[in-house]
Z-matrix of the N, CA and C atoms (Angstrom, degrees):
N
C 1 1.471
C 2 1.519 1 109.28
N 3 1.345 2 115.98 1 128.99
C 4 1.455 3 119.55 2 179.45
C 5 1.511 4 109.86 3 -76.26
N 6 1.352 5 115.09 4 164.93
C 7 1.465 6 119.22 5 179.70
C 8 1.518 7 110.75 6 -59.90
N 9 1.351 8 116.22 7 -34.50
C 10 1.455 9 119.67 8 -178.24
C 11 1.522 10 111.87 9 -68.67
N 12 1.367 11 115.71 10 -24.21
C 13 1.457 12 119.95 11 -177.82
C 14 1.518 13 113.13 12 -92.46
N 15 1.315 14 117.99 13 -5.78
C 16 1.453 15 120.40 14 -177.92
C 17 1.518 16 110.43 15 -68.79
N 18 1.344 17 117.23 16 142.82
C 19 1.470 18 119.28 17 179.33
C 20 1.516 19 111.08 18 -67.71
N 21 1.313 20 116.08 19 150.17
C 22 1.464 21 120.77 20 176.80
C 23 1.523 22 109.09 21 -67.10
N 24 1.331 23 115.91 22 140.10
C 25 1.470 24 122.13 23 -177.66
C 26 1.522 25 108.40 24 -100.37
N 27 1.334 26 116.69 25 119.53
C 28 1.459 27 122.32 26 -176.75
C 29 1.520 28 110.21 27 -112.10
N 30 1.325 29 115.87 28 133.08
C 31 1.467 30 122.08 29 174.09
C 32 1.524 31 108.29 30 -99.62
N 33 1.333 32 116.88 31 119.76
C 34 1.458 33 122.57 32 177.49
C 35 1.524 34 108.36 33 -101.74
N 36 1.331 35 116.65 34 118.31
C 37 1.462 36 121.77 35 -177.89
C 38 1.530 37 108.25 36 -112.06
N 39 1.330 38 116.79 37 108.71
C 40 1.464 39 121.85 38 -178.07
C 41 1.517 40 108.28 39 -156.95
N 42 1.341 41 116.79 40 134.51
C 43 1.464 42 119.58 41 -178.27
C 44 1.520 43 112.92 42 -76.45
N 45 1.331 44 117.69 43 -12.90
C 46 1.464 45 122.08 44 179.10
C 47 1.527 46 109.36 45 -88.83
N 48 1.321 47 115.89 46 108.77
C 49 1.466 48 119.62 47 -176.26
C 50 1.524 49 111.84 48 -60.11
N 51 1.329 50 116.56 49 -37.79
C 52 1.463 51 119.73 50 -179.41
C 53 1.532 52 110.80 51 -60.92
N 54 1.337 53 116.49 52 -43.85
C 55 1.464 54 120.07 53 179.45
C 56 1.525 55 110.69 54 -67.02
N 57 1.345 56 116.26 55 -41.41
C 58 1.474 57 119.32 56 177.49
C 59 1.520 58 110.90 57 -57.30
N 60 1.333 59 115.72 58 -46.07
C 61 1.466 60 119.90 59 -178.16
C 62 1.523 61 111.60 60 -66.45
N 63 1.337 62 116.48 61 -42.04
C 64 1.466 63 120.03 62 179.53
C 65 1.524 64 111.29 63 -62.98
N 66 1.344 65 115.84 64 -47.07
C 67 1.465 66 119.49 65 179.06
C 68 1.526 67 110.89 66 -63.91
N 69 1.329 68 115.58 67 -40.27
C 70 1.454 69 119.42 68 -179.65
C 71 1.518 70 111.98 69 -60.99
N 72 1.331 71 116.25 70 -47.22
C 73 1.474 72 119.32 71 -179.71
C 74 1.522 73 111.07 72 -66.04
N 75 1.334 74 116.51 73 -41.53
C 76 1.465 75 120.28 74 -178.92
C 77 1.523 76 111.41 75 -63.71
N 78 1.324 77 116.91 76 -47.64
C 79 1.459 78 120.10 77 -179.31
C 80 1.522 79 111.77 78 -67.19
N 81 1.337 80 116.34 79 -35.55
C 82 1.465 81 120.24 80 177.82
C 83 1.536 82 110.34 81 -63.45
N 84 1.337 83 116.23 82 -41.67
C 85 1.469 84 119.77 83 179.07
C 86 1.523 85 111.30 84 -64.02
N 87 1.330 86 116.07 85 -23.49
C 88 1.459 87 119.58 86 -179.44
C 89 1.528 88 112.68 87 -100.19
N 90 1.308 89 116.11 88 19.33
C 91 1.455 90 120.38 89 168.44
C 92 1.505 91 117.52 90 96.03
N 93 1.342 92 118.16 91 10.57
C 94 1.457 93 120.48 92 -178.68
C 95 1.525 94 111.06 93 -104.55
N 96 1.316 95 115.41 94 150.73
C 97 1.457 96 122.56 95 169.65
C 98 1.520 97 106.49 96 -89.62
N 99 1.344 98 117.18 97 129.80
C 100 1.462 99 120.34 98 -171.97
C 101 1.524 100 111.01 99 -128.11
N 102 1.324 101 115.79 100 136.99
C 103 1.458 102 123.26 101 171.82
C 104 1.524 103 107.72 102 -126.23
N 105 1.341 104 117.13 103 139.28
C 106 1.453 105 120.82 104 -178.36
C 107 1.520 106 112.65 105 -107.43
N 108 1.325 107 115.93 106 148.00
C 109 1.464 108 122.60 107 174.82
C 110 1.519 109 108.06 108 -131.72
N 111 1.345 110 117.19 109 138.21
C 112 1.468 111 120.95 110 -174.59
C 113 1.525 112 113.14 111 -85.00
N 114 1.334 113 117.59 112 -17.97
C 115 1.460 114 120.52 113 178.68
C 116 1.532 115 108.85 114 -163.79
N 117 1.342 116 116.03 115 -178.99
C 118 1.462 117 120.44 116 -176.67
C 119 1.525 118 111.84 117 -63.43
N 120 1.323 119 116.88 118 -40.28
C 121 1.461 120 120.00 119 179.63
C 122 1.517 121 112.18 120 -62.73
N 123 1.332 122 116.43 121 -42.80
C 124 1.462 123 121.03 122 177.19
C 125 1.532 124 110.34 123 -62.53
N 126 1.348 125 116.22 124 -41.04
C 127 1.462 126 120.13 125 178.41
C 128 1.529 127 111.03 126 -62.83
N 129 1.337 128 117.12 127 -39.81
C 130 1.467 129 120.95 128 178.18
C 131 1.522 130 111.16 129 -56.86
N 132 1.334 131 115.69 130 -44.95
C 133 1.465 132 119.76 131 -178.07
C 134 1.531 133 111.17 132 -65.71
N 135 1.330 134 116.98 133 -37.83
C 136 1.461 135 120.08 134 178.10
C 137 1.527 136 111.26 135 -67.82
N 138 1.323 137 116.60 136 -37.31
C 139 1.459 138 120.61 137 -179.11
C 140 1.525 139 112.40 138 -67.75
N 141 1.323 140 116.66 139 -21.12
C 142 1.460 141 120.28 140 178.72
C 143 1.528 142 111.99 141 -71.42
N 144 1.342 143 116.26 142 -24.99
C 145 1.468 144 118.59 143 -173.60
C 146 1.524 145 114.35 144 -122.62
N 147 1.335 146 117.72 145 -12.53
C 148 1.462 147 120.41 146 -176.92
C 149 1.526 148 110.36 147 -125.26
N 150 1.323 149 115.39 148 151.82
C 151 1.464 150 121.47 149 176.12
C 152 1.525 151 108.59 150 -105.09
N 153 1.316 152 116.37 151 135.15
C 154 1.458 153 121.23 152 -179.12
C 155 1.522 154 110.08 153 -123.20
N 156 1.331 155 115.10 154 150.07
C 157 1.462 156 120.87 155 177.37
C 158 1.528 157 111.85 156 -91.40
N 159 1.342 158 116.46 157 -19.66
C 160 1.459 159 121.31 158 -177.98
C 161 1.524 160 108.83 159 -162.22
N 162 1.333 161 116.31 160 145.74
C 163 1.461 162 121.35 161 173.27
C 164 1.526 163 109.03 162 -117.70
N 165 1.327 164 116.47 163 128.09
C 166 1.464 165 122.82 164 173.98
C 167 1.524 166 105.88 165 -105.46
N 168 1.325 167 117.12 166 113.64
C 169 1.466 168 121.78 167 -168.05
C 170 1.525 169 110.74 168 -123.30
N 171 1.342 170 116.31 169 127.77
C 172 1.459 171 121.00 170 174.84
C 173 1.523 172 109.26 171 -76.38
N 174 1.320 173 117.27 172 138.98
C 175 1.461 174 120.76 173 -179.54
C 176 1.521 175 111.65 174 -73.75
N 177 1.330 176 116.97 175 -47.34
C 178 1.460 177 121.62 176 -173.82
C 179 1.524 178 110.68 177 -88.05
N 180 1.337 179 116.73 178 93.36
C 181 1.459 180 122.09 179 177.56
C 182 1.521 181 109.02 180 -129.84
N 183 1.334 182 118.04 181 149.00
C 184 1.468 183 119.70 182 174.67
C 185 1.520 184 110.50 183 -65.90
N 186 1.312 185 116.60 184 153.00
C 187 1.462 186 119.52 185 -175.99
C 188 1.512 187 109.16 186 76.12
N 189 1.312 188 116.39 187 -130.14
C 190 1.464 189 120.27 188 179.14
C 191 1.520 190 110.14 189 -75.70
N 192 1.336 191 117.47 190 125.98
C 193 1.467 192 119.51 191 -178.95
C 194 1.523 193 110.96 192 -80.72
N 195 1.334 194 115.02 193 172.61
C 196 1.457 195 120.24 194 -174.39
C 197 1.511 196 114.56 195 -64.80
N 198 1.339 197 117.00 196 -34.64
C 199 1.466 198 119.87 197 179.94
C 200 1.529 199 109.96 198 -67.69
N 201 1.335 200 116.99 199 -45.26
C 202 1.462 201 120.95 200 179.09
C 203 1.531 202 110.61 201 -63.52
N 204 1.319 203 116.50 202 -42.06
C 205 1.464 204 121.33 203 178.26
C 206 1.534 205 110.35 204 -60.15
N 207 1.333 206 116.00 205 -45.34
C 208 1.464 207 120.39 206 179.85
C 209 1.523 208 111.04 207 -61.27
N 210 1.318 209 116.51 208 -46.06
C 211 1.466 210 120.82 209 -179.49
C 212 1.530 211 110.55 210 -59.58
N 213 1.324 212 116.69 211 -40.74
C 214 1.467 213 120.72 212 -176.89
C 215 1.526 214 111.62 213 -71.92
N 216 1.336 215 117.57 214 -48.09
C 217 1.468 216 118.72 215 -176.85
C 218 1.517 217 111.48 216 -71.58
N 219 1.341 218 116.68 217 -24.18
C 220 1.458 219 119.18 218 179.57
C 221 1.527 220 111.42 219 -63.50
N 222 1.325 221 118.09 220 -22.65
C 223 1.458 222 121.29 221 179.57
C 224 1.529 223 111.77 222 -69.29
N 225 1.340 224 116.86 223 -21.21
C 226 1.458 225 118.52 224 -175.40
C 227 1.511 226 115.48 225 -125.35
N 228 1.341 227 118.46 226 1.35
C 229 1.455 228 119.42 227 -178.73
C 230 1.518 229 110.94 228 -146.61
N 231 1.329 230 116.03 229 152.73
C 232 1.461 231 121.11 230 175.29
C 233 1.519 232 110.88 231 -103.41
N 234 1.339 233 117.71 232 7.26
C 235 1.457 234 120.44 233 179.46
C 236 1.527 235 109.92 234 -58.91
N 237 1.330 236 118.38 235 127.52
C 238 1.469 237 120.42 236 -178.13
C 239 1.529 238 112.16 237 -61.86
N 240 1.340 239 115.36 238 150.50
C 241 1.462 240 121.83 239 179.52
C 242 1.528 241 109.68 240 -127.95
N 243 1.337 242 115.93 241 128.36
C 244 1.462 243 122.68 242 172.15
C 245 1.520 244 107.29 243 -112.06
N 246 1.321 245 116.90 244 118.85
C 247 1.461 246 121.42 245 -178.85
C 248 1.523 247 110.92 246 -91.15
N 249 1.337 248 115.91 247 137.50
C 250 1.459 249 122.21 248 173.01
C 251 1.523 250 107.47 249 -107.86
N 252 1.313 251 116.91 250 127.81
C 253 1.458 252 119.60 251 -177.25
C 254 1.520 253 111.28 252 -140.86
N 255 1.321 254 115.71 253 140.08
C 256 1.461 255 120.92 254 175.31
C 257 1.518 256 110.55 255 -85.12
N 258 1.313 257 116.89 256 -9.26
C 259 1.454 258 121.37 257 -178.83
C 260 1.515 259 109.86 258 -77.14
N 261 1.312 260 116.49 259 134.12
C 262 1.459 261 120.29 260 -177.30
C 263 1.522 262 112.90 261 -99.69
N 264 1.342 263 117.71 262 -14.13
C 265 1.454 264 119.65 263 -177.48
C 266 1.525 265 111.19 264 -67.29
N 267 1.324 266 115.52 265 135.75
C 268 1.461 267 120.76 266 -178.06
C 269 1.523 268 110.96 267 -58.32
N 270 1.344 269 117.75 268 -40.41
C 271 1.455 270 120.31 269 -175.22
C 272 1.520 271 111.65 270 -60.83
N 273 1.335 272 118.11 271 -36.22
C 274 1.456 273 120.22 272 179.17
C 275 1.526 274 111.10 273 -67.40
N 276 1.323 275 115.76 274 -35.34
C 277 1.469 276 118.27 275 177.55
C 278 1.530 277 110.25 276 -69.30
N 279 1.339 278 115.65 277 -39.37
C 280 1.461 279 119.93 278 179.17
C 281 1.524 280 110.43 279 -61.85
N 282 1.333 281 117.39 280 -37.76
C 283 1.466 282 120.87 281 177.45
C 284 1.523 283 110.35 282 -57.21
N 285 1.326 284 116.81 283 -39.98
C 286 1.457 285 120.29 284 178.62
C 287 1.509 286 112.27 285 -63.90
N 288 1.330 287 117.41 286 -42.41
C 289 1.463 288 120.64 287 178.31
C 290 1.519 289 111.02 288 -66.03
N 291 1.341 290 116.02 289 -39.60
C 292 1.461 291 119.35 290 178.80
C 293 1.525 292 110.96 291 -64.97
N 294 1.322 293 117.10 292 -28.53
C 295 1.462 294 120.84 293 178.45
C 296 1.525 295 111.91 294 -75.10
N 297 1.328 296 117.14 295 -11.51
C 298 1.465 297 120.26 296 177.72
C 299 1.510 298 114.93 297 115.19
N 300 1.345 299 117.95 298 3.46
C 301 1.460 300 120.05 299 177.79
C 302 1.529 301 109.91 300 -65.90
N 303 1.322 302 116.12 301 148.49
C 304 1.460 303 120.51 302 179.43
C 305 1.527 304 112.11 303 -86.87
N 306 1.329 305 116.43 304 -24.30
C 307 1.451 306 120.37 305 178.80
C 308 1.520 307 107.86 306 -165.38
N 309 1.332 308 116.66 307 171.43
C 310 1.452 309 121.69 308 177.64
C 311 1.520 310 108.21 309 -142.64
N 312 1.313 311 116.17 310 156.74
C 313 1.455 312 121.73 311 178.33
C 314 1.517 313 107.27 312 -142.18
N 315 1.330 314 116.72 313 125.70
C 316 1.457 315 121.63 314 -176.94
C 317 1.522 316 110.56 315 -85.07
N 318 1.334 317 115.82 316 137.22
C 319 1.460 318 121.29 317 174.04
C 320 1.527 319 109.53 318 -82.92
N 321 1.345 320 117.90 319 147.30
C 322 1.467 321 126.25 320 -7.75
C 323 1.528 322 109.96 321 -75.54
N 324 1.318 323 116.99 322 153.34
C 325 1.453 324 120.73 323 -178.83
C 326 1.520 325 110.08 324 -131.78
N 327 1.308 326 114.85 325 158.24
C 328 1.460 327 120.85 326 175.52
C 329 1.524 328 108.90 327 -79.49
N 330 1.328 329 118.99 328 131.07
C 331 1.470 330 120.83 329 179.62
C 332 1.529 331 112.93 330 -52.56
N 333 1.328 332 116.18 331 -36.66
C 334 1.458 333 119.50 332 179.94
C 335 1.527 334 111.02 333 -62.22
N 336 1.340 335 116.89 334 -38.17
C 337 1.461 336 119.85 335 179.02
C 338 1.521 337 110.71 336 -65.89
N 339 1.325 338 116.45 337 -38.50
C 340 1.463 339 119.64 338 176.81
C 341 1.525 340 110.42 339 -59.06
N 342 1.325 341 116.83 340 -45.58
C 343 1.464 342 120.35 341 179.28
C 344 1.529 343 111.48 342 -61.66
N 345 1.327 344 117.02 343 -41.37
C 346 1.460 345 120.42 344 -179.42
C 347 1.517 346 111.68 345 -64.67
N 348 1.333 347 115.84 346 -41.18
C 349 1.467 348 119.08 347 -179.37
C 350 1.526 349 110.92 348 -69.35
N 351 1.331 350 116.89 349 -40.02
C 352 1.463 351 120.16 350 176.98
C 353 1.521 352 110.20 351 -61.38
N 354 1.331 353 116.44 352 -45.53
C 355 1.467 354 120.37 353 -179.58
C 356 1.524 355 111.01 354 -61.80
N 357 1.345 356 116.59 355 -39.84
C 358 1.468 357 120.06 356 -179.98
C 359 1.518 358 111.13 357 -65.14
N 360 1.326 359 117.14 358 -41.85
C 361 1.469 360 120.67 359 -179.96
C 362 1.524 361 110.19 360 -65.60
N 363 1.331 362 117.25 361 -43.75
C 364 1.459 363 120.30 362 -178.69
C 365 1.526 364 111.48 363 -66.47
N 366 1.338 365 117.31 364 -33.38
C 367 1.467 366 119.28 365 175.85
C 368 1.517 367 110.41 366 -63.93
N 369 1.326 368 116.56 367 -40.87
C 370 1.469 369 119.67 368 179.47
C 371 1.521 370 111.52 369 -66.47
N 372 1.335 371 116.05 370 -26.04
C 373 1.459 372 120.34 371 -176.04
C 374 1.523 373 112.73 372 -78.93
N 375 1.331 374 117.56 373 -13.06
C 376 1.471 375 120.32 374 -179.95
C 377 1.518 376 108.72 375 -70.42
N 378 1.342 377 118.42 376 124.81
C 379 1.467 378 120.46 377 -178.70
C 380 1.521 379 111.83 378 -59.56
N 381 1.298 380 116.05 379 141.68
C 382 1.459 381 119.88 380 176.36
C 383 1.530 382 109.20 381 -68.81
N 384 1.346 383 117.84 382 142.00
C 385 1.463 384 119.85 383 178.11
C 386 1.522 385 111.13 384 -62.41
N 387 1.321 386 116.56 385 143.46
C 388 1.461 387 120.72 386 178.81
C 389 1.516 388 109.11 387 -67.83
N 390 1.306 389 116.64 388 125.81
C 391 1.447 390 121.71 389 -177.35
C 392 1.523 391 110.47 390 -76.60
N 393 1.340 392 115.03 391 145.64
C 394 1.461 393 118.32 392 178.32
C 395 1.526 394 110.06 393 -67.26
N 396 1.340 395 117.13 394 -32.25
C 397 1.456 396 121.01 395 177.02
C 398 1.529 397 108.23 396 -111.28
N 399 1.314 398 115.80 397 74.17
C 400 1.461 399 121.69 398 -177.00
C 401 1.509 400 110.63 399 -63.91
N 402 1.328 401 115.42 400 143.09
C 403 1.456 402 120.24 401 176.85
C 404 1.517 403 109.05 402 -123.55
N 405 1.317 404 114.93 403 148.64
C 406 1.453 405 120.74 404 172.47
C 407 1.517 406 106.59 405 -118.52
N 408 1.336 407 115.35 406 115.71
C 409 1.455 408 120.64 407 -178.09
C 410 1.521 409 109.40 408 -89.84
N 411 1.328 410 116.82 409 129.45
C 412 1.463 411 121.92 410 178.98
C 413 1.527 412 109.39 411 -86.02
N 414 1.330 413 115.16 412 126.63
C 415 1.461 414 121.99 413 179.95
C 416 1.522 415 108.83 414 -126.64
N 417 1.309 416 115.91 415 60.77
C 418 1.454 417 120.15 416 -177.59
C 419 1.516 418 110.64 417 69.31
N 420 1.332 419 116.13 418 -120.60
C 421 1.463 420 120.94 419 179.88
C 422 1.517 421 112.04 420 -75.23
N 423 1.329 422 116.55 421 -8.99
C 424 1.460 423 121.21 422 -178.79
C 425 1.523 424 110.27 423 -113.46
N 426 1.332 425 115.15 424 169.12
C 427 1.462 426 120.65 425 175.20
C 428 1.520 427 108.49 426 -148.59
N 429 1.337 428 115.45 427 152.20
C 430 1.462 429 120.28 428 -179.70
C 431 1.511 430 109.44 429 -125.49
N 432 1.339 431 115.52 430 121.35
C 433 1.459 432 122.98 431 178.90
C 434 1.521 433 107.72 432 -88.80
N 435 1.328 434 117.39 433 111.08
C 436 1.466 435 120.89 434 -174.65
C 437 1.520 436 112.07 435 -69.13
N 438 1.332 437 117.38 436 -28.98
C 439 1.459 438 120.08 437 -179.56
C 440 1.512 439 112.50 438 -74.98
N 441 1.313 440 116.23 439 -44.00
C 442 1.463 441 120.89 440 -178.39
C 443 1.522 442 112.98 441 -88.84
N 444 1.330 443 116.53 442 -13.59
C 445 1.455 444 118.98 443 -177.91
C 446 1.517 445 112.29 444 66.71
N 447 1.337 446 116.70 445 35.95
C 448 1.459 447 121.55 446 -175.22
C 449 1.523 448 110.97 447 -115.49
N 450 1.325 449 115.07 448 135.57
C 451 1.459 450 121.81 449 173.28
C 452 1.518 451 107.80 450 -103.49
N 453 1.335 452 116.26 451 124.84
C 454 1.452 453 121.09 452 -177.66
C 455 1.525 454 109.86 453 -120.31
N 456 1.330 455 115.93 454 146.93
C 457 1.467 456 122.29 455 168.81
C 458 1.519 457 105.81 456 -121.56
N 459 1.314 458 115.49 457 97.46
C 460 1.459 459 119.57 458 -170.72
C 461 1.523 460 108.58 459 67.60
N 462 1.345 461 116.23 460 -122.63
C 463 1.461 462 121.28 461 178.10
C 464 1.522 463 112.29 462 -95.31
N 465 1.345 464 116.25 463 0.13
C 466 1.467 465 120.48 464 -176.40
C 467 1.530 466 110.57 465 -91.27
N 468 1.338 467 115.93 466 128.96
C 469 1.461 468 121.48 467 174.96
C 470 1.521 469 108.84 468 -81.33
N 471 1.326 470 116.99 469 123.53
C 472 1.459 471 122.12 470 179.29
C 473 1.523 472 108.64 471 -92.17
N 474 1.318 473 116.58 472 121.02
C 475 1.458 474 120.63 473 -178.97
C 476 1.527 475 110.96 474 -66.83
N 477 1.320 476 115.69 475 132.04
C 478 1.459 477 121.99 476 174.76
C 479 1.524 478 108.41 477 -117.19
N 480 1.325 479 116.41 478 139.40
C 481 1.456 480 119.28 479 173.51
C 482 1.528 481 108.43 480 -71.42
N 483 1.326 482 116.35 481 168.15
C 484 1.464 483 120.66 482 178.40
C 485 1.520 484 111.32 483 -56.70
N 486 1.324 485 116.83 484 -42.84
C 487 1.468 486 120.54 485 179.84
C 488 1.516 487 111.22 486 -66.85
N 489 1.335 488 117.61 487 -41.28
C 490 1.458 489 120.66 488 178.18
C 491 1.523 490 111.03 489 -63.63
N 492 1.332 491 116.93 490 -37.80
C 493 1.466 492 120.15 491 176.11
C 494 1.521 493 110.80 492 -61.92
N 495 1.342 494 115.89 493 -44.14
C 496 1.467 495 119.86 494 -179.54
C 497 1.522 496 111.05 495 -62.85
N 498 1.328 497 117.02 496 -41.89
C 499 1.456 498 119.94 497 179.33
C 500 1.525 499 111.54 498 -65.60
N 501 1.330 500 117.17 499 -40.30
C 502 1.464 501 119.84 500 178.79
C 503 1.527 502 111.49 501 -65.04
N 504 1.333 503 117.29 502 -34.31
C 505 1.471 504 119.54 503 176.39
C 506 1.525 505 110.30 504 -62.18
N 507 1.338 506 115.99 505 -41.83
C 508 1.467 507 119.89 506 179.88
C 509 1.527 508 110.46 507 -65.81
N 510 1.331 509 116.87 508 -49.57
C 511 1.466 510 120.43 509 -177.48
C 512 1.527 511 111.79 510 -63.11
N 513 1.340 512 116.56 511 -43.72
C 514 1.463 513 119.74 512 -175.56
C 515 1.530 514 112.16 513 -70.96
N 516 1.332 515 117.43 514 -20.75
C 517 1.462 516 120.67 515 178.47
C 518 1.526 517 111.32 516 -73.94
N 519 1.341 518 117.03 517 -21.35
C 520 1.467 519 120.47 518 178.29
C 521 1.517 520 110.59 519 -142.66
N 522 1.341 521 116.93 520 65.84
C 523 1.464 522 119.89 521 179.32
C 524 1.519 523 111.17 522 -61.87
N 525 1.330 524 115.24 523 149.23
C 526 1.462 525 123.06 524 179.35
C 527 1.527 526 113.27 525 65.48
N 528 1.358 527 116.31 526 16.78
C 529 1.466 528 120.80 527 175.10
C 530 1.522 529 108.20 528 -126.61
N 531 1.333 530 118.10 529 132.65
C 532 1.465 531 119.98 530 -179.81
C 533 1.526 532 112.06 531 -63.61
N 534 1.331 533 115.18 532 143.82
C 535 1.462 534 121.95 533 175.32
C 536 1.530 535 106.33 534 -118.59
N 537 1.311 536 116.75 535 126.35
C 538 1.461 537 120.67 536 -173.83
C 539 1.522 538 111.81 537 -71.09
N 540 1.332 539 115.81 538 156.72
C 541 1.457 540 121.07 539 174.95
C 542 1.528 541 110.74 540 -59.98
N 543 1.335 542 116.67 541 -36.94
C 544 1.468 543 120.21 542 -179.39
C 545 1.530 544 110.61 543 -61.38
N 546 1.332 545 116.14 544 -42.06
C 547 1.474 546 119.70 545 178.62
C 548 1.529 547 110.01 546 -64.84
N 549 1.312 548 116.41 547 -43.09
C 550 1.467 549 120.18 548 -179.63
C 551 1.524 550 110.81 549 -67.89
N 552 1.338 551 117.48 550 -34.75
C 553 1.460 552 120.90 551 177.21
C 554 1.518 553 110.33 552 -61.57
N 555 1.323 554 116.95 553 -35.93
C 556 1.463 555 120.48 554 176.79
C 557 1.527 556 110.68 555 -61.66
N 558 1.335 557 116.32 556 -38.12
C 559 1.457 558 120.57 557 178.62
C 560 1.528 559 111.53 558 -66.14
N 561 1.343 560 116.42 559 -24.94
C 562 1.461 561 120.59 560 176.95
C 563 1.520 562 111.19 561 -86.97
N 564 1.325 563 116.82 562 0.49
C 565 1.455 564 120.00 563 178.13
C 566 1.509 565 113.71 564 84.18
N 567 1.338 566 117.89 565 12.80
C 568 1.458 567 121.12 566 -177.73
C 569 1.509 568 111.50 567 -109.45
N 570 1.336 569 114.63 568 179.60
C 571 1.457 570 120.17 569 -177.40
C 572 1.516 571 111.84 570 -117.43
N 573 1.317 572 117.54 571 22.02
C 574 1.448 573 119.75 572 179.85
C 575 1.517 574 111.99 573 88.20
N 576 1.326 575 115.98 574 -168.10
C 577 1.454 576 120.11 575 -176.04
C 578 1.516 577 109.86 576 100.41
N 579 1.334 578 116.94 577 166.73
C 580 1.461 579 120.99 578 -173.46
C 581 1.514 580 112.92 579 -62.17
N 582 1.347 581 117.13 580 -40.45
C 583 1.467 582 119.88 581 -179.76
C 584 1.516 583 110.53 582 -65.93
N 585 1.332 584 117.12 583 -44.58
C 586 1.455 585 120.17 584 -179.00
C 587 1.520 586 111.19 585 -67.41
N 588 1.330 587 117.74 586 -36.31
C 589 1.463 588 120.48 587 175.79
C 590 1.523 589 110.53 588 -60.62
N 591 1.324 590 116.82 589 -41.06
C 592 1.458 591 120.50 590 178.31
C 593 1.527 592 110.33 591 -64.42
N 594 1.334 593 116.39 592 -38.35
C 595 1.457 594 119.80 593 177.90
C 596 1.521 595 111.01 594 -63.04
N 597 1.334 596 117.45 595 -39.18
C 598 1.470 597 121.44 596 175.78
C 599 1.519 598 109.92 597 -60.57
N 600 1.323 599 116.48 598 -46.17
C 601 1.467 600 120.51 599 -179.06
C 602 1.528 601 111.31 600 -59.85
N 603 1.340 602 116.75 601 -39.27
C 604 1.465 603 120.24 602 179.37
C 605 1.526 604 110.41 603 -64.44
N 606 1.330 605 117.37 604 -43.55
C 607 1.463 606 120.16 605 -179.57
C 608 1.527 607 111.15 606 -66.36
N 609 1.323 608 117.08 607 -36.00
C 610 1.465 609 120.56 608 176.91
C 611 1.526 610 109.97 609 -64.82
N 612 1.324 611 116.87 610 -41.94
C 613 1.467 612 120.72 611 177.85
C 614 1.514 613 110.84 612 -59.68
N 615 1.335 614 117.23 613 -44.02
C 616 1.470 615 121.37 614 178.69
C 617 1.530 616 110.73 615 -62.94
N 618 1.327 617 115.91 616 -42.11
C 619 1.460 618 119.90 617 -178.29
C 620 1.527 619 111.10 618 -66.56
N 621 1.322 620 116.53 619 -38.29
C 622 1.464 621 119.78 620 178.45
C 623 1.521 622 111.98 621 -61.65
N 624 1.324 623 117.17 622 -35.47
C 625 1.459 624 119.88 623 179.07
C 626 1.519 625 111.74 624 -62.04
N 627 1.335 626 116.90 625 -24.03
C 628 1.460 627 120.81 626 -178.41
C 629 1.524 628 112.35 627 -94.39
N 630 1.334 629 116.43 628 -14.64
C 631 1.469 630 120.69 629 -176.34
C 632 1.521 631 112.48 630 -108.27
N 633 1.326 632 115.91 631 -43.95
C 634 1.455 633 121.02 632 -167.78
C 635 1.530 634 113.26 633 -89.34
N 636 1.329 635 116.03 634 145.03
C 637 1.463 636 120.65 635 171.58
C 638 1.523 637 109.60 636 -68.24
N 639 1.333 638 116.10 637 -37.10
C 640 1.470 639 122.05 638 176.65
C 641 1.526 640 107.54 639 -130.55
N 642 1.338 641 118.01 640 94.66
C 643 1.474 642 120.82 641 -177.01
C 644 1.522 643 114.09 642 -58.11
N 645 1.344 644 117.13 643 -24.86
C 646 1.459 645 119.59 644 -179.72
C 647 1.521 646 112.56 645 -79.44
N 648 1.320 647 116.75 646 -14.68
C 649 1.460 648 121.91 647 175.93
C 650 1.528 649 107.29 648 -130.77
N 651 1.337 650 117.41 649 69.78
C 652 1.468 651 121.16 650 -171.95
C 653 1.522 652 113.85 651 -64.83
N 654 1.305 653 114.50 652 135.25
C 655 1.462 654 121.25 653 177.17
C 656 1.528 655 110.55 654 -101.81
N 657 1.318 656 118.15 655 -34.86
C 658 1.464 657 121.54 656 -171.16
C 659 1.532 658 114.20 657 -104.61
N 660 1.321 659 118.49 658 -30.66
C 661 1.463 660 121.39 659 177.75
C 662 1.529 661 106.48 660 -116.68
N 663 1.327 662 114.60 661 89.95
C 664 1.453 663 121.11 662 -168.44
C 665 1.530 664 112.51 663 -96.80
N 666 1.321 665 115.13 664 151.76
C 667 1.457 666 121.70 665 171.57
C 668 1.523 667 108.39 666 -88.07
N 669 1.318 668 116.75 667 128.52
C 670 1.462 669 121.72 668 176.71
C 671 1.522 670 106.54 669 -109.34
N 672 1.312 671 115.95 670 106.66
C 673 1.466 672 121.24 671 -173.46
C 674 1.530 673 111.21 672 -54.51
N 675 1.321 674 115.40 673 125.49
C 676 1.459 675 121.44 674 177.98
C 677 1.513 676 114.48 675 80.40
N 678 1.357 677 117.21 676 -4.86
C 679 1.468 678 119.44 677 -175.99
C 680 1.513 679 113.45 678 -124.31
N 681 1.334 680 118.14 679 -22.26
C 682 1.463 681 119.93 680 -179.63
C 683 1.513 682 112.30 681 124.91
N 684 1.334 683 115.99 682 -130.87
C 685 1.460 684 122.15 683 -178.37
C 686 1.523 685 109.67 684 -131.07
N 687 1.357 686 115.80 685 156.89
C 688 1.463 687 119.93 686 -176.08
C 689 1.528 688 110.25 687 -145.48
N 690 1.318 689 116.15 688 135.22
C 691 1.461 690 122.27 689 174.58
C 692 1.521 691 108.72 690 -89.80
N 693 1.335 692 117.36 691 125.41
C 694 1.468 693 121.07 692 -177.52
C 695 1.525 694 109.82 693 -124.65
N 696 1.334 695 117.32 694 81.77
C 697 1.470 696 120.04 695 179.93
C 698 1.518 697 111.54 696 -67.56
N 699 1.347 698 115.99 697 165.78
C 700 1.464 699 121.73 698 179.34
C 701 1.529 700 110.05 699 -64.36
């Protein structure tokens, strides 16, 4: 089996052994390689020795919760994170996205929806092919290489989450042209609606912090009233 044919390896982090086992068997039946972790500390030890394509993390865990774990590991890895939460309030879900999660799914959920969200995240994680006519977009003190999908600040590589990479691919493909929230919601794996629009806004806010000198007065990733957002390189 070639590397391209190998199944995606998913880390399931949940303190409930029954849920870990159920998710593990379900995902395995659907073609994924699965490893379980009982808490954040256990997940840390696994991450030291194994490579994962995606982490499915429960928010409500004893000790370090899923949001805190996501925020911490996001500083050192680009591995996508899908948060599972029993909380229904929008603000709690937004906290997860602000921590660096790529998506969230509220419990209880339909297994089919879990598979769809996982597939959407993994599709976004596939590197964009290197273009024959590569461009480097100037964004003030930063620059974005469209072929490599890399954001640089001088000689420093700025880490982008999987979702941020996907959004930059969309923006850089049509600079100086507005991109609608609906289009961006598709990149987040959603179908629009008020909650998904808010999720788009959160990801844009995170991306601005990595691009703009003053994220509150954006020069390069602008809001176009009634049309969405637009990347305006130098």
